[in-house]
KEVO-69581 format. One record per residue (C-alpha): residue in one letter; x, y, z. Coordinates in nm, 2 decimals. Layout:
N
<marza><aa>a</aa><x>X</x><y>Y</y><z>Z</z></marza>
...
//
This chain:
261
<marza><aa>m</aa><x>8.19</x><y>3.99</y><z>1.20</z></marza>
<marza><aa>p</aa><x>7.94</x><y>4.28</y><z>1.17</z></marza>
<marza><aa>k</aa><x>7.78</x><y>4.09</y><z>0.88</z></marza>
<marza><aa>k</aa><x>7.74</x><y>3.78</y><z>1.09</z></marza>
<marza><aa>n</aa><x>7.58</x><y>3.98</y><z>1.37</z></marza>
<marza><aa>a</aa><x>7.34</x><y>4.13</y><z>1.13</z></marza>
<marza><aa>t</aa><x>7.24</x><y>3.79</y><z>1.00</z></marza>
<marza><aa>v</aa><x>7.19</x><y>3.66</y><z>1.36</z></marza>
<marza><aa>r</aa><x>6.97</x><y>3.96</y><z>1.44</z></marza>
<marza><aa>l</aa><x>6.77</x><y>3.90</y><z>1.12</z></marza>
<marza><aa>i</aa><x>6.72</x><y>3.54</y><z>1.21</z></marza>
<marza><aa>h</aa><x>6.61</x><y>3.64</y><z>1.56</z></marza>
<marza><aa>y</aa><x>6.37</x><y>3.90</y><z>1.42</z></marza>
<marza><aa>l</aa><x>6.22</x><y>3.65</y><z>1.17</z></marza>
<marza><aa>v</aa><x>6.18</x><y>3.39</y><z>1.45</z></marza>
<marza><aa>g</aa><x>6.02</x><y>3.64</y><z>1.68</z></marza>
<marza><aa>l</aa><x>5.79</x><y>3.75</y><z>1.40</z></marza>
<marza><aa>f</aa><x>5.69</x><y>3.39</y><z>1.33</z></marza>
<marza><aa>i</aa><x>5.62</x><y>3.33</y><z>1.70</z></marza>
<marza><aa>a</aa><x>5.41</x><y>3.64</y><z>1.72</z></marza>
<marza><aa>f</aa><x>5.21</x><y>3.54</y><z>1.41</z></marza>
<marza><aa>l</aa><x>5.16</x><y>3.19</y><z>1.55</z></marza>
<marza><aa>a</aa><x>5.04</x><y>3.33</y><z>1.88</z></marza>
<marza><aa>l</aa><x>4.79</x><y>3.55</y><z>1.69</z></marza>
<marza><aa>v</aa><x>4.66</x><y>3.25</y><z>1.50</z></marza>
<marza><aa>i</aa><x>4.62</x><y>3.05</y><z>1.82</z></marza>
<marza><aa>i</aa><x>4.44</x><y>3.34</y><z>1.99</z></marza>
<marza><aa>l</aa><x>4.20</x><y>3.38</y><z>1.70</z></marza>
<marza><aa>a</aa><x>4.14</x><y>3.01</y><z>1.68</z></marza>
<marza><aa>l</aa><x>4.04</x><y>3.01</y><z>2.05</z></marza>
<marza><aa>a</aa><x>3.85</x><y>3.34</y><z>2.03</z></marza>
<marza><aa>v</aa><x>3.60</x><y>3.22</y><z>1.76</z></marza>
<marza><aa>p</aa><x>3.46</x><y>2.92</y><z>1.94</z></marza>
<marza><aa>i</aa><x>3.47</x><y>3.10</y><z>2.28</z></marza>
<marza><aa>g</aa><x>3.29</x><y>3.40</y><z>2.13</z></marza>
<marza><aa>f</aa><x>3.03</x><y>3.17</y><z>1.96</z></marza>
<marza><aa>y</aa><x>2.97</x><y>2.98</y><z>2.28</z></marza>
<marza><aa>g</aa><x>2.94</x><y>3.31</y><z>2.47</z></marza>
<marza><aa>m</aa><x>2.69</x><y>3.44</y><z>2.22</z></marza>
<marza><aa>a</aa><x>2.49</x><y>3.11</y><z>2.25</z></marza>
<marza><aa>m</aa><x>2.48</x><y>3.14</y><z>2.63</z></marza>
<marza><aa>y</aa><x>2.36</x><y>3.50</y><z>2.59</z></marza>
<marza><aa>l</aa><x>2.08</x><y>3.41</y><z>2.34</z></marza>
<marza><aa>s</aa><x>1.99</x><y>3.08</y><z>2.50</z></marza>
<marza><aa>p</aa><x>1.71</x><y>3.21</y><z>2.73</z></marza>
<marza><aa>t</aa><x>1.54</x><y>3.38</y><z>2.43</z></marza>
<marza><aa>l</aa><x>1.55</x><y>3.08</y><z>2.20</z></marza>
<marza><aa>p</aa><x>1.23</x><y>2.89</y><z>2.14</z></marza>
<marza><aa>s</aa><x>1.17</x><y>2.54</y><z>2.27</z></marza>
<marza><aa>i</aa><x>1.22</x><y>2.28</y><z>1.99</z></marza>
<marza><aa>q</aa><x>0.91</x><y>2.10</y><z>2.11</z></marza>
<marza><aa>e</aa><x>0.71</x><y>2.40</y><z>1.99</z></marza>
<marza><aa>i</aa><x>0.80</x><y>2.31</y><z>1.64</z></marza>
<marza><aa>k</aa><x>0.61</x><y>1.99</y><z>1.66</z></marza>
<marza><aa>r</aa><x>0.30</x><y>2.17</y><z>1.77</z></marza>
<marza><aa>a</aa><x>0.33</x><y>2.45</y><z>1.50</z></marza>
<marza><aa>n</aa><x>0.01</x><y>2.50</y><z>1.30</z></marza>
<marza><aa>l</aa><x>0.04</x><y>2.46</y><z>0.92</z></marza>
<marza><aa>e</aa><x>-0.15</x><y>2.67</y><z>0.67</z></marza>
<marza><aa>m</aa><x>-0.48</x><y>2.49</y><z>0.60</z></marza>
<marza><aa>p</aa><x>-0.79</x><y>2.60</y><z>0.40</z></marza>
<marza><aa>l</aa><x>-1.15</x><y>2.54</y><z>0.52</z></marza>
<marza><aa>q</aa><x>-1.25</x><y>2.20</y><z>0.39</z></marza>
<marza><aa>i</aa><x>-1.60</x><y>2.06</y><z>0.39</z></marza>
<marza><aa>y</aa><x>-1.67</x><y>1.69</y><z>0.37</z></marza>
<marza><aa>s</aa><x>-1.98</x><y>1.48</y><z>0.30</z></marza>
<marza><aa>r</aa><x>-2.11</x><y>1.23</y><z>0.54</z></marza>
<marza><aa>d</aa><x>-1.93</x><y>0.95</y><z>0.36</z></marza>
<marza><aa>d</aa><x>-1.60</x><y>1.15</y><z>0.40</z></marza>
<marza><aa>k</aa><x>-1.57</x><y>1.29</y><z>0.05</z></marza>
<marza><aa>l</aa><x>-1.43</x><y>1.64</y><z>0.00</z></marza>
<marza><aa>i</aa><x>-1.71</x><y>1.85</y><z>-0.15</z></marza>
<marza><aa>g</aa><x>-1.58</x><y>2.20</y><z>-0.08</z></marza>
<marza><aa>q</aa><x>-1.26</x><y>2.40</y><z>-0.01</z></marza>
<marza><aa>y</aa><x>-1.23</x><y>2.77</y><z>0.08</z></marza>
<marza><aa>g</aa><x>-0.92</x><y>2.97</y><z>0.12</z></marza>
<marza><aa>n</aa><x>-0.61</x><y>3.03</y><z>-0.10</z></marza>
<marza><aa>r</aa><x>-0.36</x><y>2.88</y><z>0.14</z></marza>
<marza><aa>l</aa><x>-0.31</x><y>2.50</y><z>0.11</z></marza>
<marza><aa>s</aa><x>-0.10</x><y>2.27</y><z>0.32</z></marza>
<marza><aa>l</aa><x>-0.11</x><y>1.89</y><z>0.30</z></marza>
<marza><aa>p</aa><x>0.14</x><y>1.75</y><z>0.55</z></marza>
<marza><aa>v</aa><x>0.34</x><y>1.43</y><z>0.47</z></marza>
<marza><aa>t</aa><x>0.54</x><y>1.19</y><z>0.68</z></marza>
<marza><aa>y</aa><x>0.90</x><y>1.11</y><z>0.61</z></marza>
<marza><aa>e</aa><x>0.80</x><y>0.77</y><z>0.46</z></marza>
<marza><aa>e</aa><x>0.58</x><y>0.95</y><z>0.21</z></marza>
<marza><aa>i</aa><x>0.85</x><y>1.17</y><z>0.06</z></marza>
<marza><aa>p</aa><x>0.98</x><y>1.01</y><z>-0.26</z></marza>
<marza><aa>e</aa><x>1.36</x><y>0.96</y><z>-0.26</z></marza>
<marza><aa>g</aa><x>1.39</x><y>1.15</y><z>-0.59</z></marza>
<marza><aa>l</aa><x>1.21</x><y>1.45</y><z>-0.44</z></marza>
<marza><aa>t</aa><x>1.44</x><y>1.44</y><z>-0.14</z></marza>
<marza><aa>n</aa><x>1.74</x><y>1.43</y><z>-0.38</z></marza>
<marza><aa>a</aa><x>1.61</x><y>1.72</y><z>-0.58</z></marza>
<marza><aa>f</aa><x>1.58</x><y>1.94</y><z>-0.27</z></marza>
<marza><aa>l</aa><x>1.93</x><y>1.83</y><z>-0.15</z></marza>
<marza><aa>a</aa><x>2.07</x><y>1.92</y><z>-0.49</z></marza>
<marza><aa>a</aa><x>1.90</x><y>2.26</y><z>-0.49</z></marza>
<marza><aa>e</aa><x>1.94</x><y>2.37</y><z>-0.13</z></marza>
<marza><aa>d</aa><x>2.18</x><y>2.16</y><z>0.08</z></marza>
<marza><aa>a</aa><x>2.38</x><y>1.86</y><z>-0.07</z></marza>
<marza><aa>s</aa><x>2.56</x><y>1.80</y><z>0.26</z></marza>
<marza><aa>f</aa><x>2.24</x><y>1.80</y><z>0.48</z></marza>
<marza><aa>f</aa><x>2.29</x><y>1.44</y><z>0.61</z></marza>
<marza><aa>q</aa><x>2.66</x><y>1.51</y><z>0.69</z></marza>
<marza><aa>h</aa><x>2.67</x><y>1.85</y><z>0.86</z></marza>
<marza><aa>s</aa><x>2.55</x><y>1.93</y><z>1.21</z></marza>
<marza><aa>g</aa><x>2.31</x><y>2.21</y><z>1.11</z></marza>
<marza><aa>i</aa><x>2.57</x><y>2.46</y><z>1.00</z></marza>
<marza><aa>s</aa><x>2.77</x><y>2.43</y><z>0.68</z></marza>
<marza><aa>i</aa><x>3.09</x><y>2.64</y><z>0.66</z></marza>
<marza><aa>k</aa><x>3.05</x><y>2.69</y><z>0.29</z></marza>
<marza><aa>g</aa><x>2.68</x><y>2.77</y><z>0.34</z></marza>
<marza><aa>l</aa><x>2.77</x><y>3.01</y><z>0.62</z></marza>
<marza><aa>g</aa><x>3.02</x><y>3.19</y><z>0.39</z></marza>
<marza><aa>r</aa><x>2.74</x><y>3.22</y><z>0.13</z></marza>
<marza><aa>a</aa><x>2.50</x><y>3.35</y><z>0.39</z></marza>
<marza><aa>v</aa><x>2.74</x><y>3.62</y><z>0.51</z></marza>
<marza><aa>t</aa><x>2.80</x><y>3.72</y><z>0.14</z></marza>
<marza><aa>e</aa><x>2.42</x><y>3.74</y><z>0.09</z></marza>
<marza><aa>v</aa><x>2.37</x><y>3.97</y><z>0.39</z></marza>
<marza><aa>v</aa><x>2.67</x><y>4.19</y><z>0.31</z></marza>
<marza><aa>t</aa><x>2.64</x><y>4.22</y><z>-0.07</z></marza>
<marza><aa>d</aa><x>2.28</x><y>4.12</y><z>-0.13</z></marza>
<marza><aa>d</aa><x>2.43</x><y>3.88</y><z>-0.39</z></marza>
<marza><aa>e</aa><x>2.22</x><y>3.60</y><z>-0.53</z></marza>
<marza><aa>g</aa><x>2.33</x><y>3.26</y><z>-0.65</z></marza>
<marza><aa>q</aa><x>2.17</x><y>2.94</y><z>-0.76</z></marza>
<marza><aa>t</aa><x>2.23</x><y>2.78</y><z>-0.41</z></marza>
<marza><aa>g</aa><x>2.10</x><y>2.95</y><z>-0.10</z></marza>
<marza><aa>g</aa><x>2.32</x><y>3.06</y><z>0.19</z></marza>
<marza><aa>s</aa><x>2.14</x><y>2.85</y><z>0.46</z></marza>
<marza><aa>t</aa><x>2.13</x><y>2.48</y><z>0.53</z></marza>
<marza><aa>i</aa><x>1.79</x><y>2.31</y><z>0.54</z></marza>
<marza><aa>t</aa><x>1.81</x><y>2.30</y><z>0.92</z></marza>
<marza><aa>m</aa><x>1.87</x><y>2.68</y><z>0.92</z></marza>
<marza><aa>q</aa><x>1.57</x><y>2.73</y><z>0.69</z></marza>
<marza><aa>v</aa><x>1.35</x><y>2.52</y><z>0.92</z></marza>
<marza><aa>a</aa><x>1.46</x><y>2.74</y><z>1.21</z></marza>
<marza><aa>k</aa><x>1.37</x><y>3.05</y><z>1.01</z></marza>
<marza><aa>n</aa><x>1.04</x><y>2.92</y><z>0.87</z></marza>
<marza><aa>y</aa><x>0.90</x><y>2.81</y><z>1.21</z></marza>
<marza><aa>f</aa><x>1.05</x><y>3.05</y><z>1.46</z></marza>
<marza><aa>l</aa><x>1.20</x><y>3.36</y><z>1.30</z></marza>
<marza><aa>t</aa><x>1.13</x><y>3.65</y><z>1.06</z></marza>
<marza><aa>p</aa><x>1.26</x><y>3.67</y><z>0.70</z></marza>
<marza><aa>e</aa><x>1.46</x><y>3.99</y><z>0.77</z></marza>
<marza><aa>r</aa><x>1.81</x><y>3.98</y><z>0.64</z></marza>
<marza><aa>t</aa><x>2.01</x><y>4.10</y><z>0.94</z></marza>
<marza><aa>l</aa><x>2.32</x><y>3.97</y><z>1.11</z></marza>
<marza><aa>n</aa><x>2.14</x><y>3.93</y><z>1.45</z></marza>
<marza><aa>r</aa><x>1.86</x><y>3.72</y><z>1.29</z></marza>
<marza><aa>k</aa><x>2.12</x><y>3.51</y><z>1.11</z></marza>
<marza><aa>l</aa><x>2.31</x><y>3.44</y><z>1.44</z></marza>
<marza><aa>t</aa><x>1.98</x><y>3.34</y><z>1.61</z></marza>
<marza><aa>e</aa><x>1.91</x><y>3.12</y><z>1.31</z></marza>
<marza><aa>l</aa><x>2.25</x><y>2.95</y><z>1.36</z></marza>
<marza><aa>f</aa><x>2.19</x><y>2.88</y><z>1.73</z></marza>
<marza><aa>v</aa><x>1.83</x><y>2.75</y><z>1.68</z></marza>
<marza><aa>a</aa><x>1.96</x><y>2.52</y><z>1.40</z></marza>
<marza><aa>r</aa><x>2.23</x><y>2.38</y><z>1.63</z></marza>
<marza><aa>k</aa><x>1.97</x><y>2.32</y><z>1.90</z></marza>
<marza><aa>m</aa><x>1.74</x><y>2.14</y><z>1.65</z></marza>
<marza><aa>e</aa><x>2.02</x><y>1.91</y><z>1.54</z></marza>
<marza><aa>d</aa><x>2.08</x><y>1.82</y><z>1.90</z></marza>
<marza><aa>e</aa><x>1.71</x><y>1.74</y><z>1.97</z></marza>
<marza><aa>l</aa><x>1.57</x><y>1.61</y><z>1.64</z></marza>
<marza><aa>t</aa><x>1.67</x><y>1.35</y><z>1.39</z></marza>
<marza><aa>k</aa><x>1.77</x><y>1.44</y><z>1.03</z></marza>
<marza><aa>n</aa><x>1.45</x><y>1.27</y><z>0.91</z></marza>
<marza><aa>e</aa><x>1.24</x><y>1.48</y><z>1.14</z></marza>
<marza><aa>i</aa><x>1.41</x><y>1.80</y><z>1.03</z></marza>
<marza><aa>l</aa><x>1.36</x><y>1.72</y><z>0.66</z></marza>
<marza><aa>t</aa><x>1.00</x><y>1.64</y><z>0.72</z></marza>
<marza><aa>l</aa><x>0.94</x><y>1.97</y><z>0.89</z></marza>
<marza><aa>y</aa><x>1.11</x><y>2.14</y><z>0.61</z></marza>
<marza><aa>v</aa><x>0.91</x><y>1.99</y><z>0.32</z></marza>
<marza><aa>n</aa><x>0.58</x><y>2.05</y><z>0.51</z></marza>
<marza><aa>k</aa><x>0.64</x><y>2.42</y><z>0.59</z></marza>
<marza><aa>i</aa><x>0.82</x><y>2.58</y><z>0.29</z></marza>
<marza><aa>y</aa><x>0.62</x><y>2.81</y><z>0.08</z></marza>
<marza><aa>l</aa><x>0.63</x><y>2.71</y><z>-0.29</z></marza>
<marza><aa>g</aa><x>0.41</x><y>2.97</y><z>-0.45</z></marza>
<marza><aa>e</aa><x>0.05</x><y>2.98</y><z>-0.57</z></marza>
<marza><aa>g</aa><x>-0.07</x><y>2.95</y><z>-0.21</z></marza>
<marza><aa>a</aa><x>0.10</x><y>2.61</y><z>-0.16</z></marza>
<marza><aa>y</aa><x>0.28</x><y>2.53</y><z>0.16</z></marza>
<marza><aa>g</aa><x>0.48</x><y>2.21</y><z>0.15</z></marza>
<marza><aa>i</aa><x>0.55</x><y>1.96</y><z>-0.13</z></marza>
<marza><aa>r</aa><x>0.22</x><y>1.77</y><z>-0.14</z></marza>
<marza><aa>a</aa><x>0.02</x><y>2.09</y><z>-0.18</z></marza>
<marza><aa>a</aa><x>0.26</x><y>2.22</y><z>-0.45</z></marza>
<marza><aa>a</aa><x>0.24</x><y>1.89</y><z>-0.64</z></marza>
<marza><aa>k</aa><x>-0.14</x><y>1.93</y><z>-0.64</z></marza>
<marza><aa>k</aa><x>-0.14</x><y>2.30</y><z>-0.73</z></marza>
<marza><aa>y</aa><x>0.11</x><y>2.29</y><z>-1.02</z></marza>
<marza><aa>y</aa><x>0.07</x><y>1.94</y><z>-1.16</z></marza>
<marza><aa>s</aa><x>-0.25</x><y>1.79</y><z>-1.01</z></marza>
<marza><aa>k</aa><x>-0.04</x><y>1.49</y><z>-0.91</z></marza>
<marza><aa>s</aa><x>0.05</x><y>1.29</y><z>-0.61</z></marza>
<marza><aa>l</aa><x>0.41</x><y>1.30</y><z>-0.49</z></marza>
<marza><aa>e</aa><x>0.49</x><y>0.95</y><z>-0.62</z></marza>
<marza><aa>s</aa><x>0.36</x><y>1.04</y><z>-0.97</z></marza>
<marza><aa>l</aa><x>0.60</x><y>1.33</y><z>-1.02</z></marza>
<marza><aa>t</aa><x>0.87</x><y>1.31</y><z>-1.29</z></marza>
<marza><aa>v</aa><x>1.23</x><y>1.40</y><z>-1.23</z></marza>
<marza><aa>a</aa><x>1.18</x><y>1.73</y><z>-1.41</z></marza>
<marza><aa>e</aa><x>0.87</x><y>1.82</y><z>-1.20</z></marza>
<marza><aa>m</aa><x>1.06</x><y>1.73</y><z>-0.88</z></marza>
<marza><aa>a</aa><x>1.34</x><y>1.96</y><z>-0.99</z></marza>
<marza><aa>m</aa><x>1.09</x><y>2.24</y><z>-1.07</z></marza>
<marza><aa>l</aa><x>0.94</x><y>2.22</y><z>-0.72</z></marza>
<marza><aa>a</aa><x>1.28</x><y>2.20</y><z>-0.56</z></marza>
<marza><aa>g</aa><x>1.37</x><y>2.53</y><z>-0.73</z></marza>
<marza><aa>l</aa><x>1.09</x><y>2.72</y><z>-0.57</z></marza>
<marza><aa>p</aa><x>1.20</x><y>2.77</y><z>-0.20</z></marza>
<marza><aa>k</aa><x>1.48</x><y>3.02</y><z>-0.29</z></marza>
<marza><aa>a</aa><x>1.23</x><y>3.27</y><z>-0.45</z></marza>
<marza><aa>p</aa><x>0.87</x><y>3.13</y><z>-0.51</z></marza>
<marza><aa>s</aa><x>0.77</x><y>3.44</y><z>-0.71</z></marza>
<marza><aa>k</aa><x>1.09</x><y>3.46</y><z>-0.92</z></marza>
<marza><aa>y</aa><x>1.11</x><y>3.09</y><z>-1.01</z></marza>
<marza><aa>n</aa><x>0.73</x><y>3.03</y><z>-1.03</z></marza>
<marza><aa>p</aa><x>0.66</x><y>2.83</y><z>-1.35</z></marza>
<marza><aa>v</aa><x>0.32</x><y>3.00</y><z>-1.38</z></marza>
<marza><aa>a</aa><x>0.44</x><y>3.36</y><z>-1.34</z></marza>
<marza><aa>n</aa><x>0.80</x><y>3.32</y><z>-1.48</z></marza>
<marza><aa>p</aa><x>0.82</x><y>3.01</y><z>-1.70</z></marza>
<marza><aa>e</aa><x>1.15</x><y>3.11</y><z>-1.86</z></marza>
<marza><aa>r</aa><x>1.34</x><y>3.18</y><z>-1.54</z></marza>
<marza><aa>a</aa><x>1.18</x><y>2.87</y><z>-1.38</z></marza>
<marza><aa>l</aa><x>1.31</x><y>2.66</y><z>-1.66</z></marza>
<marza><aa>i</aa><x>1.66</x><y>2.79</y><z>-1.62</z></marza>
<marza><aa>r</aa><x>1.66</x><y>2.71</y><z>-1.25</z></marza>
<marza><aa>r</aa><x>1.49</x><y>2.37</y><z>-1.30</z></marza>
<marza><aa>n</aa><x>1.76</x><y>2.27</y><z>-1.55</z></marza>
<marza><aa>w</aa><x>2.04</x><y>2.38</y><z>-1.32</z></marza>
<marza><aa>i</aa><x>1.90</x><y>2.15</y><z>-1.05</z></marza>
<marza><aa>i</aa><x>1.87</x><y>1.86</y><z>-1.29</z></marza>
<marza><aa>k</aa><x>2.23</x><y>1.92</y><z>-1.37</z></marza>
<marza><aa>r</aa><x>2.32</x><y>1.92</y><z>-1.00</z></marza>
<marza><aa>m</aa><x>2.13</x><y>1.60</y><z>-0.95</z></marza>
<marza><aa>h</aa><x>2.33</x><y>1.43</y><z>-1.23</z></marza>
<marza><aa>e</aa><x>2.66</x><y>1.57</y><z>-1.09</z></marza>
<marza><aa>l</aa><x>2.58</x><y>1.43</y><z>-0.74</z></marza>
<marza><aa>g</aa><x>2.49</x><y>1.09</y><z>-0.88</z></marza>
<marza><aa>y</aa><x>2.12</x><y>1.11</y><z>-0.80</z></marza>
<marza><aa>i</aa><x>2.01</x><y>1.04</y><z>-1.16</z></marza>
<marza><aa>d</aa><x>2.19</x><y>0.87</y><z>-1.45</z></marza>
<marza><aa>q</aa><x>2.25</x><y>1.01</y><z>-1.80</z></marza>
<marza><aa>a</aa><x>1.93</x><y>0.87</y><z>-1.95</z></marza>
<marza><aa>q</aa><x>1.72</x><y>1.03</y><z>-1.67</z></marza>
<marza><aa>y</aa><x>1.92</x><y>1.35</y><z>-1.71</z></marza>
<marza><aa>d</aa><x>1.85</x><y>1.37</y><z>-2.08</z></marza>
<marza><aa>e</aa><x>1.48</x><y>1.29</y><z>-2.04</z></marza>
<marza><aa>a</aa><x>1.44</x><y>1.55</y><z>-1.77</z></marza>
<marza><aa>i</aa><x>1.63</x><y>1.83</y><z>-1.95</z></marza>
<marza><aa>d</aa><x>1.42</x><y>1.77</y><z>-2.26</z></marza>
<marza><aa>s</aa><x>1.09</x><y>1.78</y><z>-2.07</z></marza>
<marza><aa>p</aa><x>0.87</x><y>2.09</y><z>-2.14</z></marza>
//
């Protein structure tokens, strides 16, 4: 009889422990979204208007044209040549998705996996081939915020990214991204980078060249093919591999791109 009572008490104890654990899980599950919403409400008055992003000035050199509209002079080492979404080659879009944010067209501005990498970057200062931020978060940072690596700045970046996803289309966000990102050598945006590095138009770039440009946003000085050709080649080839894994290029295109100088 005492043995039976002990068994009953053990069962009650385990049931009580399970109920307590379940209650804790439910509380945490509710606390996270409530806390996130509360923080959003607190920061909301300080967040910039998304309409400001469409009026943001891009880096442009002083350009002098002749009477017949021919460029005869250009002064300044910062170059930006904006493009529309329709002018972005699909291959170049795929290269940036492979390098920075493969789930861009699926997520709502914040990627759970990316968020995990972002927290890791802030806490450990770790570096990987992929960045910790989604493309939307990078647009929020590039147009509105400072590059400082703090938790407060990262939270603000998250809220601005969510706000952008509510008010802008994916195509608009991607266009803002490729026009603003710094790609080294004084080039801001993909058209300026294509001109600076390869003296080519966007539609003339090879898969290897697209992958090289897509590897620059993470660290333009570290992966610059002019300053660090060996390191740039390693990152370029990793992106080409990712493009192949994601089905953006076939085996023949992969082999040709990997073998490119």
